[in-house]
C-alpha positions, -999 to 999 in steps of 0.1 A, spaced: 209 19 -356 214 38 -323 228 20 -292 206 17 -262 231 38 -241 228 66 -267 190 64 -267 189 65 -229 212 96 -230 188 113 -254 158 104 -233 175 117 -201 185 149 -218 149 155 -231 135 148 -197 159 172 -179 152 200 -205 114 195 -200 117 196 -163 138 228 -164 114 244 -188 85 236 -165 103 250 -134 112 283 -152 77 285 -168 61 281 -134 79 313 -122 59 333 -147 24 318 -144 4 341 -122 -15 325 -95 -44 341 -77 -31 370 -57 5 356 -58 34 372 -76 63 349 -84 98 360 -74 133 349 -80 167 355 -64 199 365 -83 214 332 -72 186 314 -91 194 334 -123 231 327 -120 226 290 -113 201 287 -141 224 304 -166 254 283 -156 233 251 -157 220 259 -192 255 266 -206 270 235 -190 242 213 -203 248 225 -238 286 224 -235 291 193 -214 301 210 -181 327 231 -198 323 262 -176 333 267 -139 342 296 -118 369 301 -93 346 322 -71 309 331 -71 300 355 -43 264 366 -40 258 390 -11 222 397 -19 192 378 -6 165 399 -21 137 385 -43 129 401 -76 97 401 -96 95 371 -120 90 397 -148 127 404 -147 140 368 -146 144 365 -184 164 397 -186 187 388 -157 191 353 -169 200 366 -204 226 390 -190 244 362 -171 240 338 -199 257 362 -224 285 370 -200 291 334 -192 290 325 -229 317 351 -236 339 336 -208 334 301 -222 343 312 -258 374 328 -244 384 298 -223 380 276 -253 406 298 -270 428 299 -239 422 266 -219 450 275 -195 427 301 -181 398 278 -176 378 281 -143 395 313 -132 365 336 -138 347 352 -109 312 366 -102 307 391 -74 272 404 -66 267 429 -38 239 451 -26 244 486 -14 211 500 -2 188 499 -33 217 494 -57 226 458 -69 262 456 -82 272 428 -105 308 422 -115 318 393 -138 355 390 -146 379 365 -162 416 367 -167 429 374 -202 462 363 -218 487 391 -223 488 382 -260 451 392 -263 452 426 -246 455 447 -277 427 429 -294 404 433 -264 414 470 -261 403 474 -297 370 458 -290 365 480 -259 372 511 -280 346 501 -306 321 495 -278 326 529 -260 294 543 -272 267 516 -271 238 539 -279 256 550 -311 263 514 -321 226 506 -316 213 538 -334 237 533 -363 228 497 -368 265 487 -362 259 460 -337 279 436 -357 310 456 -351 309 445 -315 326 412 -325 297 389 -315 303 395 -278 266 400 -269 277 432 -251 252 454 -271 224 430 -261 236 431 -225 237 469 -226 202 471 -241 188 447 -215 204 466 -187 194 500 -199 160 494 -214 146 464 -196 159 469 -161 159 506 -166 161 531 -137 196 542 -130 212 510 -143 246 512 -158 268 488 -178 305 489 -187 333 467 -198 370 473 -190 404 457 -186 416 457 -150 447 439 -138 448 416 -168 411 407 -164 382 415 -186 356 429 -163 319 436 -170 301 457 -144 264 464 -139 
């Protein structure tokens, strides 16, 4: 038999998920002569909220700077959300392994003319540098990994998915790269 507190927690969780799904769904339902838009802030906040609901508020950032107030077509929300979700999920997995680095990640988003720059970084332990360098070497050629069906070699990082989303869904002159800088793992779009 379940306790009343546990039943209440399940009901609250179900209600919150249903509310979130309705809000996100409403962004994509076309209304007469209206196009739905979203901001990058909404995509970041939604991704962080989803991860924290699933993982009991396990992820936080030292700094989130968003210097972009543009609105984007709702068509791109899922892609942008997925990118942030995968990046944040990678940070959470790493912080679970190295709890002393918890909450030190950063997100910086800037706009330069028509170019939106996204940089997500988190510090890495010196003991993990060689392993991360090995992963980065294997990921140097994303198109070859995709074409060769070798996406599993990317160590379940989601980086091939992020690359595909950036290059094929967002398109244009989009770019994506991962690197180590000053003992931080940095993903740049």
